[in-house]
PALO-71816 format. One record per residue: x, y, z of N, C-alpha, C in turn. Coordinates in steps of 0.1 Angstrom, whole numbers, padded with zeros to 4 digits, always signed. Layout:
BEGIN
XYZXYZXYZ;...
! end
This chain:
BEGIN
+0010-0011+0000-0003-0001-0002+0006+0015-0002;+0008+0025-0006+0010+0033-0008+0008+0044+0006;+0021+0049+0010+0020+0058+0023+0019+0073+0017;+0018+0080+0021+0010+0094+0019+0021+0101+0013;+0034+0099+0014+0042+0106+0004+0043+0105-0008;+0043+0084-0007+0043+0078-0019+0033+0083-0030;+0022+0082-0022+0009+0086-0032+0008+0102-0040;+0015+0114-0035+0016+0127-0038+0027+0123-0049;+0037+0119-0047+0049+0116-0054+0041+0110-0069;+0036+0098-0065+0029+0093-0075+0019+0105-0084;+0011+0109-0077+0000+0120-0081+0009+0130-0093;+0020+0134-0088+0027+0145-0093+0032+0139-0108;+0040+0124-0105+0044+0119-0123+0034+0122-0126;+0021+0117-0126+0011+0113-0136+0004+0126-0139;+0004+0134-0130+0001+0148-0134+0008+0155-0149;+0020+0155-0143+0034+0157-0154+0030+0152-0168;+0029+0140-0165+0029+0131-0178+0017+0135-0189;+0006+0131-0182-0006+0136-0186-0009+0151-0194;+0000+0160-0188+0002+0174-0190+0009+0174-0201;+0018+0165-0203+0033+0167-0212+0025+0161-0226;+0013+0149-0222+0009+0147-0235-0003+0151-0243;-0012+0163-0233-0021+0164-0238-0016+0181-0246;-0006+0181-0241+0001+0197-0247+0002+0198-0262;+0003+0186-0268+0005+0182-0281-0010+0185-0292;-0008+0194-0300-0023+0200-0304-0023+0197-0320;-0033+0198-0327-0033+0198-0339-0038+0211-0344;-0032+0217-0352-0032+0230-0360-0037+0230-0375;-0051+0234-0375-0058+0234-0391-0055+0247-0396;-0051+0243-0410-0047+0253-0421-0061+0257-0434;-0065+0264-0438-0074+0266-0449-0073+0279-0452;-0074+0280-0469-0073+0294-0475-0083+0303-0469;-0098+0298-0464-0105+0304-0461-0107+0307-0446;-0098+0303-0442-0096+0303-0423-0093+0321-0419;-0089+0323-0409-0088+0335-0400-0073+0332-0397;-0070+0346-0394-0055+0352-0390-0053+0347-0372;-0043+0345-0370-0039+0344-0356-0037+0356-0352;-0036+0352-0339-0038+0344-0328-0055+0340-0325;-0059+0329-0321-0068+0325-0319-0075+0315-0333;-0065+0312-0340-0070+0303-0346-0066+0287-0348;-0070+0279-0356-0060+0268-0359-0070+0255-0351;-0084+0255-0352-0092+0245-0351-0100+0243-0365;-0111+0231-0363-0113+0228-0376-0122+0235-0382;-0129+0243-0372-0139+0254-0377-0135+0268-0377;-0125+0269-0367-0118+0285-0369-0103+0277-0376;-0096+0275-0386-0086+0271-0393-0078+0288-0393;-0068+0282-0391-0054+0297-0398-0058+0296-0411;-0056+0309-0417-0059+0308-0429-0042+0311-0439;-0034+0307-0429-0016+0308-0436-0014+0301-0426;-0001+0294-0433+0009+0285-0424+0017+0295-0417;+0022+0306-0418+0029+0311-0410+0020+0318-0396;+0006+0320-0397-0004+0318-0387-0001+0308-0376;-0004+0294-0383-0002+0285-0376+0011+0280-0367;+0025+0289-0376+0037+0283-0368+0037+0294-0358;+0027+0306-0355+0029+0314-0346+0020+0311-0336;+0011+0303-0337+0004+0292-0326+0007+0278-0320;+0022+0274-0327+0024+0261-0327+0033+0261-0317;+0030+0248-0310+0044+0248-0296+0049+0234-0300;+0057+0228-0291+0061+0215-0292+0059+0202-0298;+0058+0194-0306+0057+0187-0311+0041+0183-0320;+0037+0198-0319+0025+0201-0324+0023+0195-0338;+0009+0195-0345+0011+0190-0360+0002+0199-0364;+0006+0202-0377+0001+0212-0388-0006+0207-0401;-0017+0206-0402-0026+0201-0415-0030+0208-0421;-0024+0211-0431-0029+0220-0446-0038+0216-0454;-0046+0225-0456-0058+0220-0464-0056+0223-0478;-0062+0222-0491-0062+0220-0501-0054+0236-0509;-0053+0239-0518-0050+0251-0526-0032+0253-0526;-0030+0268-0530-0018+0271-0532-0013+0279-0521;-0003+0277-0513+0002+0288-0505+0015+0291-0506;+0018+0301-0508+0032+0309-0514+0036+0315-0497;+0052+0314-0497+0057+0316-0490+0070+0309-0485;+0079+0318-0473+0089+0304-0471+0091+0306-0459;+0089+0292-0453+0089+0292-0434+0102+0286-0432;+0103+0292-0420+0116+0285-0412+0103+0280-0400;+0111+0265-0397+0104+0262-0387+0114+0261-0378;+0106+0266-0364+0116+0265-0351+0113+0259-0337;+0102+0252-0346+0094+0245-0330+0100+0229-0330;+0107+0225-0321+0110+0212-0317+0098+0202-0321;+0100+0191-0329+0091+0178-0328+0078+0184-0338;+0078+0195-0343+0068+0196-0353+0066+0191-0368;+0053+0191-0368+0049+0177-0381+0040+0189-0390;+0045+0187-0405+0034+0196-0413+0030+0188-0423;+0019+0187-0425+0013+0177-0438+0002+0183-0445;-0004+0173-0455-0012+0179-0462-0027+0170-0453;-0039+0179-0457-0048+0169-0454-0054+0161-0465;-0050+0162-0478-0056+0153-0486-0044+0149-0497;-0029+0154-0495-0019+0149-0500-0014+0160-0511;-0001+0155-0518+0004+0166-0526+0000+0167-0537;-0012+0159-0544-0020+0167-0553-0029+0177-0551;-0030+0177-0536-0043+0194-0535-0034+0201-0529;-0025+0202-0520-0018+0209-0514-0005+0219-0519;+0000+0227-0523+0009+0230-0528+0017+0240-0523;+0031+0240-0517+0039+0251-0512+0047+0259-0525;+0049+0268-0528+0053+0276-0535+0063+0287-0528;+0077+0289-0533+0084+0296-0529+0081+0313-0526;+0081+0321-0522+0083+0335-0517+0090+0340-0533;+0101+0332-0529+0113+0341-0539+0120+0328-0541;+0126+0327-0554+0135+0317-0561+0143+0313-0555;+0152+0324-0549+0164+0326-0540+0160+0319-0524;+0148+0313-0522+0144+0315-0508+0142+0300-0507;+0145+0293-0497+0140+0277-0496+0123+0282-0490;+0116+0267-0496+0104+0269-0491+0102+0262-0479;+0110+0255-0473+0110+0255-0458+0123+0251-0454;+0124+0261-0442+0142+0258-0436+0138+0254-0422;+0145+0246-0418+0141+0235-0401+0152+0241-0395;+0152+0249-0385+0159+0250-0375+0154+0244-0362;+0154+0230-0359+0149+0226-0349+0150+0210-0350;+0150+0204-0339+0150+0189-0338+0137+0180-0339;+0141+0171-0342+0125+0162-0348+0116+0164-0355;+0119+0175-0366+0110+0181-0375+0107+0170-0385;+0090+0168-0386+0082+0163-0396+0077+0168-0407;+0082+0166-0421+0077+0171-0432+0067+0161-0441;+0054+0163-0442+0047+0151-0447+0051+0139-0439;+0040+0127-0448+0040+0117-0447+0034+0106-0455;+0033+0095-0459+0029+0087-0467+0014+0089-0468;+0010+0096-0483-0006+0101-0485-0009+0113-0480;+0000+0119-0471-0002+0132-0465+0010+0143-0466;+0017+0143-0476+0024+0146-0480+0021+0159-0488;+0031+0170-0490+0029+0181-0500+0036+0183-0510;+0032+0193-0520+0040+0192-0533+0048+0207-0530;+0055+0210-0533+0064+0219-0528+0079+0224-0542;+0075+0239-0544+0081+0242-0561+0088+0255-0557;+0094+0260-0568+0094+0272-0569+0113+0279-0564;+0118+0267-0557+0131+0279-0549+0140+0273-0563;+0142+0280-0573+0152+0275-0582+0161+0277-0580;+0164+0286-0572+0178+0290-0567+0180+0284-0552;+0173+0276-0546+0174+0275-0532+0167+0258-0528;+0166+0254-0518+0159+0242-0515+0147+0241-0513;+0140+0229-0520+0126+0226-0511+0123+0223-0498;+0131+0219-0493+0135+0213-0474+0148+0215-0477;+0153+0221-0462+0168+0225-0462+0166+0227-0442;+0176+0219-0442+0182+0219-0426+0190+0231-0424;+0194+0239-0413+0198+0247-0416+0214+0243-0411;+0217+0237-0400+0226+0231-0389+0230+0215-0388;+0240+0214-0388+0238+0196-0385+0234+0195-0369;+0236+0204-0362+0233+0202-0349+0214+0199-0347;+0208+0200-0357+0194+0195-0352+0191+0181-0358;+0188+0179-0353+0191+0159-0356+0173+0153-0361;+0177+0140-0365+0161+0134-0366+0149+0142-0372;+0154+0149-0383+0144+0155-0395+0139+0142-0401;+0124+0146-0408+0121+0133-0413+0114+0137-0424;+0115+0138-0440+0111+0145-0451+0104+0132-0457;+0089+0133-0459+0084+0117-0464+0071+0118-0470;+0071+0109-0483+0053+0114-0488+0054+0125-0493;+0065+0136-0503+0065+0149-0507+0066+0148-0523;+0063+0156-0530+0066+0159-0543+0075+0175-0544;+0087+0169-0550+0093+0185-0552+0094+0186-0566;+0093+0198-0573+0095+0203-0586+0101+0213-0588;+0113+0212-0599+0120+0225-0601+0127+0229-0591;+0130+0224-0575+0138+0235-0568+0154+0233-0577;+0161+0239-0568+0175+0239-0570+0183+0224-0565;+0178+0223-0550+0177+0213-0545+0168+0207-0541;+0161+0194-0542+0150+0190-0540+0150+0191-0521;+0158+0182-0516+0155+0183-0502+0173+0182-0497;+0178+0191-0487+0190+0189-0480+0189+0189-0464;+0194+0179-0465+0195+0172-0448+0209+0173-0441;+0206+0181-0428+0220+0176-0420+0216+0174-0405;+0228+0170-0397+0220+0165-0384+0220+0147-0388;+0222+0143-0372+0221+0127-0373+0207+0121-0378;+0209+0112-0379+0196+0101-0379+0182+0111-0390;+0191+0114-0402+0179+0123-0412+0176+0110-0416;+0158+0115-0422+0153+0103-0431+0147+0109-0442;+0150+0105-0457+0139+0114-0468+0137+0099-0471;+0122+0094-0473+0118+0084-0479+0104+0084-0485;+0101+0081-0495+0088+0084-0501+0082+0094-0507;+0094+0099-0515+0095+0116-0522+0091+0115-0534;+0087+0120-0540+0088+0125-0557+0096+0136-0563;+0108+0136-0563+0116+0148-0570+0116+0150-0583;+0110+0155-0588+0112+0162-0604+0123+0172-0607;+0130+0173-0614+0136+0183-0627+0142+0192-0616;+0151+0190-0606+0159+0196-0596+0170+0198-0606;+0174+0214-0603+0187+0219-0611+0198+0211-0604;+0207+0211-0595+0216+0210-0588+0219+0195-0581;+0204+0190-0575+0206+0178-0572+0193+0174-0565;+0192+0164-0564+0173+0159-0556+0177+0157-0542;+0186+0149-0534+0186+0150-0522+0202+0149-0520;+0203+0157-0510+0218+0162-0503+0219+0158-0487;+0227+0150-0484+0227+0146-0470+0241+0149-0467;+0244+0162-0457+0257+0170-0458+0256+0169-0436;+0269+0160-0435+0271+0162-0413+0258+0152-0412;+0255+0143-0418+0242+0139-0416+0246+0122-0411;+0252+0117-0404+0254+0103-0396+0243+0095-0396;+0243+0085-0402+0235+0072-0395+0218+0077-0403;+0220+0082-0413+0209+0088-0420+0201+0075-0424;+0191+0078-0435+0182+0069-0444+0175+0078-0456;+0180+0071-0466+0176+0073-0479+0171+0063-0485;+0156+0061-0487+0150+0051-0489+0134+0055-0499;+0132+0048-0511+0123+0044-0514+0117+0059-0520;+0131+0063-0528+0124+0079-0533+0124+0075-0548;+0119+0087-0558+0118+0085-0572+0123+0097-0574;+0133+0097-0581+0140+0108-0591+0141+0110-0600;+0135+0118-0611+0136+0125-0623+0140+0136-0626;+0156+0139-0630+0164+0148-0630+0168+0151-0646;+0164+0165-0646+0168+0174-0657+0187+0174-0656;+0194+0164-0654+0209+0168-0655+0208+0168-0637;+0221+0175-0633+0226+0178-0620+0225+0166-0615;+0230+0161-0600+0227+0152-0590+0216+0143-0586;+0216+0132-0584+0204+0125-0577+0202+0127-0564;+0211+0118-0558+0213+0119-0548+0229+0117-0540;+0233+0130-0534+0248+0129-0528+0253+0129-0510;+0260+0118-0510+0262+0118-0494+0276+0128-0496;+0278+0135-0483+0290+0140-0481+0294+0142-0466;+0301+0138-0460+0306+0138-0445+0297+0130-0440;+0291+0122-0444+0276+0115-0436+0280+0102-0434;+0284+0098-0427+0288+0084-0426+0279+0072-0419;+0280+0060-0424+0267+0050-0420+0256+0056-0424;+0253+0058-0435+0239+0059-0442+0231+0051-0452;+0221+0046-0450+0217+0035-0458+0212+0042-0468;+0212+0040-0479+0207+0046-0502+0204+0031-0502;+0186+0030-0503+0181+0019-0504+0170+0020-0513;+0166+0010-0526+0153+0011-0526+0148+0022-0539;+0157+0033-0543+0157+0046-0549+0155+0041-0563;+0147+0047-0569+0152+0051-0586+0155+0063-0586;+0166+0065-0598+0169+0078-0603+0170+0076-0614;+0165+0089-0624+0162+0087-0638+0172+0096-0643;+0181+0100-0652+0187+0111-0659+0194+0118-0652;+0201+0114-0642+0206+0125-0634+0223+0124-0637;+0228+0135-0638+0242+0138-0644+0251+0126-0636;+0251+0127-0624+0259+0114-0614+0245+0110-0607;+0240+0097-0605+0229+0093-0598+0228+0091-0581;+0242+0086-0579+0243+0083-0571+0259+0086-0563;+0263+0098-0558+0274+0099-0552+0281+0101-0541;+0289+0095-0534+0295+0093-0521+0305+0097-0518;+0311+0109-0512+0322+0120-0515+0324+0121-0502;+0337+0121-0498+0344+0129-0480+0340+0125-0472;+0346+0116-0467+0340+0110-0454+0330+0106-0449;+0327+0097-0457+0309+0088-0457+0314+0073-0455;+0323+0074-0447+0328+0053-0445+0316+0047-0437;+0313+0041-0440+0305+0027-0435+0290+0029-0440;+0290+0032-0454+0275+0036-0459+0272+0022-0467;+0260+0021-0469+0252+0009-0474+0243+0010-0489;+0249+0012-0502+0241+0016-0513+0237+0001-0518;+0223+0001-0513+0214-0014-0516+0203-0009-0526;+0206-0025-0533+0193-0022-0545+0185-0010-0548;+0191+0000-0551+0187+0010-0562+0189+0007-0579;+0183+0013-0586+0179+0015-0600+0185+0027-0606;+0196+0027-0610+0197+0042-0619+0201+0045-0629;+0194+0051-0639+0189+0049-0652+0194+0063-0660;+0206+0061-0667+0209+0072-0675+0198+0077-0688;+0194+0091-0687+0185+0093-0695+0189+0100-0707;+0203+0104-0709+0209+0110-0719+0223+0112-0718;+0229+0119-0731+0243+0118-0725+0248+0127-0718;+0241+0133-0712+0245+0139-0696+0246+0136-0685;+0243+0118-0685+0244+0111-0677+0257+0103-0677;+0271+0108-0670+0278+0101-0672+0284+0090-0665;+0277+0088-0648+0280+0082-0638+0266+0074-0635;+0268+0063-0630+0254+0058-0620+0257+0058-0605;+0266+0052-0604+0269+0050-0586+0285+0056-0586;+0289+0065-0580+0306+0070-0580+0308+0071-0563;+0319+0067-0564+0325+0068-0549+0337+0075-0553;+0340+0086-0538+0357+0087-0541+0360+0091-0528;+0374+0079-0526+0382+0079-0512+0372+0074-0498;+0361+0067-0503+0352+0061-0489+0361+0046-0488;+0359+0046-0471+0365+0035-0470+0351+0026-0465;+0354+0011-0461+0344+0005-0455+0328+0004-0461;+0328+0004-0476+0317+0012-0479+0310-0005-0488;+0294-0003-0490+0287-0017-0493+0279-0009-0505;+0283-0019-0516+0276-0015-0529+0268-0031-0533;+0254-0028-0533+0248-0041-0530+0237-0044-0540;+0239-0052-0546+0223-0053-0554+0218-0043-0561;+0224-0036-0567+0217-0021-0575+0220-0024-0589;+0213-0019-0597+0212-0017-0616+0214-0005-0621;+0226-0003-0629+0229+0011-0633+0224+0004-0652;+0217+0016-0658+0220+0008-0672+0215+0026-0678;+0220+0024-0691+0218+0033-0701+0226+0048-0698;+0234+0053-0684+0245+0060-0689+0255+0060-0695;+0267+0063-0688+0280+0062-0698+0288+0050-0686;+0290+0054-0677+0298+0044-0664+0286+0041-0656;+0289+0027-0654+0278+0021-0645+0282+0028-0629;+0292+0023-0626+0300+0020-0616+0313+0023-0614;+0319+0037-0606+0330+0041-0603+0336+0043-0592;+0348+0033-0586+0354+0035-0572+0363+0043-0577;+0368+0053-0570+0380+0064-0572+0389+0061-0558;+0403+0066-0561+0408+0069-0545+0419+0076-0552;+0425+0086-0543+0433+0095-0547+0440+0100-0537;+0438+0093-0521+0449+0098-0510+0450+0085-0510;+0465+0088-0499+0473+0078-0488+0462+0069-0478;+0452+0059-0484+0449+0052-0476+0440+0040-0482;+0441+0032-0476+0440+0018-0482+0418+0016-0483;+0411+0015-0499+0401+0015-0502+0397+0002-0493;+0386-0004-0484+0382-0011-0484+0366-0015-0485;+0365-0020-0494+0351-0020-0499+0344-0034-0504;+0331-0033-0502+0325-0046-0510+0317-0042-0520;+0317-0048-0532+0310-0045-0542+0303-0058-0552;+0290-0062-0544+0285-0075-0550+0271-0074-0555;+0267-0084-0564+0254-0085-0565+0247-0076-0574;+0258-0065-0582+0253-0056-0588+0255-0058-0603;+0244-0049-0610+0247-0051-0625+0248-0040-0635;+0255-0041-0645+0258-0027-0654+0252-0031-0665;+0243-0026-0671+0238-0031-0682+0234-0020-0695;+0239-0024-0705+0237-0012-0716+0240+0000-0713;+0254+0003-0705+0258+0014-0705+0266+0017-0717;+0268+0029-0720+0278+0037-0737+0293+0034-0734;+0296+0036-0722+0310+0034-0712+0312+0017-0709;+0319+0020-0693+0323+0008-0692+0313+0005-0679;+0309-0008-0675+0302-0015-0666+0305-0006-0650;+0321-0012-0647+0325-0010-0635+0344-0007-0633;+0344+0007-0631+0357+0012-0629+0363+0009-0616;+0372+0006-0616+0380+0011-0601+0396+0017-0605;+0395+0029-0599+0409+0040-0604+0414+0043-0589;+0427+0043-0589+0434+0049-0581+0448+0054-0585;+0447+0070-0583+0457+0078-0593+0468+0080-0580;+0482+0076-0589+0494+0082-0576+0502+0070-0572;+0514+0066-0576+0521+0057-0573+0521+0054-0555;+0524+0063-0547+0523+0064-0532+0510+0057-0527;+0500+0062-0535+0485+0057-0528+0485+0036-0525;+0482+0035-0519+0478+0017-0518+0471+0016-0527;+0466+0004-0529+0458-0002-0539+0446-0003-0530;+0433-0007-0539+0420-0009-0535+0419-0021-0529;+0411-0024-0513+0412-0039-0514+0395-0042-0511;+0392-0045-0528+0377-0046-0530+0374-0062-0528;+0361-0061-0525+0354-0078-0531+0347-0073-0540;+0349-0079-0549+0341-0081-0562+0336-0094-0567;+0320-0095-0561+0316-0109-0562+0302-0108-0569;+0295-0115-0577+0288-0119-0583+0279-0108-0590;+0289-0100-0597+0283-0090-0601+0282-0091-0618;+0276-0083-0626+0270-0088-0638+0276-0073-0647;+0287-0073-0658+0291-0062-0665+0287-0071-0681;+0272-0060-0685+0268-0072-0701+0263-0060-0709;+0266-0061-0722+0265-0052-0731+0264-0035-0729;+0280-0035-0725+0284-0023-0721+0293-0016-0734;+0296-0003-0736+0302+0000-0745+0314+0000-0743;+0320-0002-0736+0334-0001-0729+0338-0015-0727;+0340-0021-0713+0345-0028-0711+0337-0036-0695;+0335-0045-0691+0324-0051-0684+0332-0046-0674;+0347-0046-0666+0351-0046-0659+0368-0036-0663;+0367-0027-0657+0380-0019-0659+0391-0012-0644;+0400-0019-0642+0412-0014-0638+0421-0006-0637;+0423+0009-0630+0437+0012-0636+0441+0018-0623;+0454+0024-0628+0466+0028-0622+0467+0021-0607;+0465+0022-0596+0470+0015-0585+0453+0008-0578;+0447+0002-0586+0436-0001-0581+0436-0013-0580;+0430-0022-0576+0431-0035-0570+0418-0041-0564;+0419-0060-0564+0407-0063-0561+0412-0076-0556;+0412-0082-0543+0414-0089-0532+0406-0100-0536;+0392-0101-0541+0383-0109-0540+0374-0110-0553;+0374-0118-0563+0362-0120-0574+0359-0130-0578;+0347-0131-0575+0341-0146-0578+0326-0146-0582;+0327-0158-0594+0310-0158-0596+0306-0144-0606;+0311-0142-0613+0309-0124-0620+0304-0130-0635;+0298-0119-0641+0293-0122-0653+0298-0110-0662;+0309-0113-0671+0314-0100-0682+0314-0106-0694;+0304-0103-0701+0304-0105-0713+0294-0096-0724;+0297-0100-0734+0288-0090-0748+0292-0078-0745;+0305-0076-0740+0309-0062-0742+0317-0057-0753;+0315-0043-0759+0325-0037-0772+0337-0039-0771;+0342-0033-0757+0356-0035-0759+0365-0047-0752;+0361-0050-0742+0368-0062-0734+0359-0066-0720;+0362-0080-0719+0353-0079-0706+0363-0077-0695;+0374-0077-0695+0382-0071-0684+0397-0062-0689;+0391-0052-0687+0408-0039-0690+0415-0039-0676;+0427-0045-0675+0429-0044-0664+0447-0035-0667;+0450-0027-0668+0461-0016-0667+0466-0015-0656;+0466-0023-0645+0476-0017-0632+0487-0027-0634;+0492-0025-0622+0507-0035-0619+0504-0049-0614;+0494-0051-0611+0490-0062-0602+0479-0076-0612;+0482-0084-0608+0475-0094-0619+0461-0098-0604;+0451-0099-0617+0440-0100-0604+0434-0116-0609;+0427-0123-0596+0428-0137-0595+0410-0137-0599;+0401-0143-0610+0390-0145-0611+0386-0160-0611;+0376-0161-0603+0371-0174-0602+0357-0174-0605;+0355-0186-0618+0339-0186-0620+0338-0175-0627;+0342-0169-0632+0337-0156-0643+0332-0164-0658;+0321-0158-0662+0314-0158-0673+0317-0151-0682;+0325-0158-0693+0324-0144-0704+0319-0145-0716;+0308-0154-0715+0303-0157-0729+0311-0164-0737;+0306-0169-0749+0313-0176-0760+0310-0170-0773;+0319-0171-0780+0318-0165-0795+0325-0176-0807;+0316-0180-0813+0317-0196-0820+0319-0204-0813;+0310-0205-0801+0314-0216-0793+0326-0220-0783;+0328-0207-0785+0346-0206-0778+0346-0197-0764;+0349-0200-0753+0345-0187-0743+0357-0175-0748;+0349-0166-0746+0356-0149-0750+0365-0147-0737;+0374-0151-0734+0384-0150-0723+0390-0137-0728;+0386-0125-0733+0397-0115-0733+0396-0101-0726;+0404-0096-0725+0412-0084-0716+0423-0081-0725;+0426-0066-0721+0436-0059-0723+0444-0054-0713;+0460-0054-0712+0469-0049-0701+0478-0044-0704;+0485-0034-0700+0495-0029-0702+0506-0033-0693;+0505-0039-0686+0512-0041-0673+0509-0049-0662;+0496-0054-0660+0491-0064-0654+0482-0073-0662;+0481-0083-0651+0476-0096-0664+0463-0103-0653;+0461-0114-0658+0445-0120-0652+0456-0132-0649;+0457-0137-0635+0463-0150-0629+0458-0163-0637;+0469-0168-0635+0466-0180-0642+0457-0191-0639;+0455-0186-0627+0449-0195-0619+0433-0192-0618;+0431-0183-0627+0417-0183-0628+0408-0192-0635;+0395-0192-0630+0386-0201-0636+0376-0195-0643;+0370-0199-0651+0359-0199-0660+0342-0205-0659;+0336-0197-0656+0319-0205-0658+0317-0210-0669;+0309-0218-0667+0304-0226-0684+0291-0222-0686;+0283-0217-0680+0274-0207-0682+0272-0196-0671;+0263-0185-0674+0262-0173-0669+0260-0178-0653;+0265-0169-0642+0261-0170-0629+0247-0159-0624;+0243-0166-0619+0228-0160-0610+0231-0144-0612;+0220-0141-0618+0218-0124-0618+0210-0121-0602;+0216-0111-0597+0214-0109-0586+0208-0094-0581;+0208-0088-0590+0200-0075-0589+0186-0076-0596;+0182-0084-0590+0167-0087-0593+0156-0075-0586;+0159-0072-0572+0152-0065-0565+0150-0050-0571;+0163-0047-0574+0165-0033-0583+0160-0034-0593;+0161-0043-0604+0157-0043-0612+0139-0039-0612;+0132-0046-0602+0120-0043-0604+0113-0030-0605;+0123-0020-0598+0121-0007-0597+0120+0000-0610;+0126-0009-0620+0126+0005-0633+0115+0000-0641;
! end
């Protein structure tokens, strides 16, 4: 049984708990609403998003009704959720000025949209649709929105940032950009670019980029500068024009997993690049490069003083490319290569111009007049004589990404 003191302590705790829970409220916005203050209910909604922000508190939710709302909104309320009443087809947020972000986030745990209740965000042709102002603001979530014609669709900073289930059209510079955003997630987005970059990670380690479709970007998925430990999985990247030089490209990245992706139609499917004095330890497996105009896979390491790559290259398919299925240049190298398909490429199955031989186990090279086409070009390297060939194609393992196409 509770004594008198314990009873009062428990009562105080419960009062604080329920008071905190009750403090979060829903604020409604309609074009026909009333000005703040005194607005926000269903019967007397706010007439603008500005008015809703003025009356919003921690963890509140703002639901925006149909119509077009012109403004540039700085969200400074922790835990705020901003979404539409009827989905992105009904609610449009247009930038007040092409040089201003439509939504700037200056607090923690802010959420923009959700599946089926997102917003259409347009008009920031020299700015961002959604941008987090500082990496100290973490756990931003941008979900279920449509971005059209902004310079940058989504720019996220801060740990555990999430961008998922967004449709991004015709971004001028890039579709999704994570900067100083460790442990982030970029998932299930669809990006149709008119050039520019699709998804770029910069100084954002241990990010998962998965199940995205990127079409027509100059660089579909780029991983650069201090983004170690990230996972690039089950994405489909399609080159839409001659301005699509790279599918998935990395620069000086350690402990990277590239797994189960498909690249088609651009110039180079995959490029791993290193020009600093560090060993690049990465795994490239279960990917496909199909119908690129250049090489399917490129590993490039510049400078004789730099150590070679230490890359596992297993169960990949480089087929029907305009260059080589696999190209190794300068100080690049592979420490495991097994079960790959490298055939029907215009230049070579393998083009090894490094100083090291490469051991390829169970590689399928295809047949020319019934004879295996074990073809490669080498100025100083070689294919290890212990390499073995597969008599039939190895299993195609990028099926999940192929379903996105």
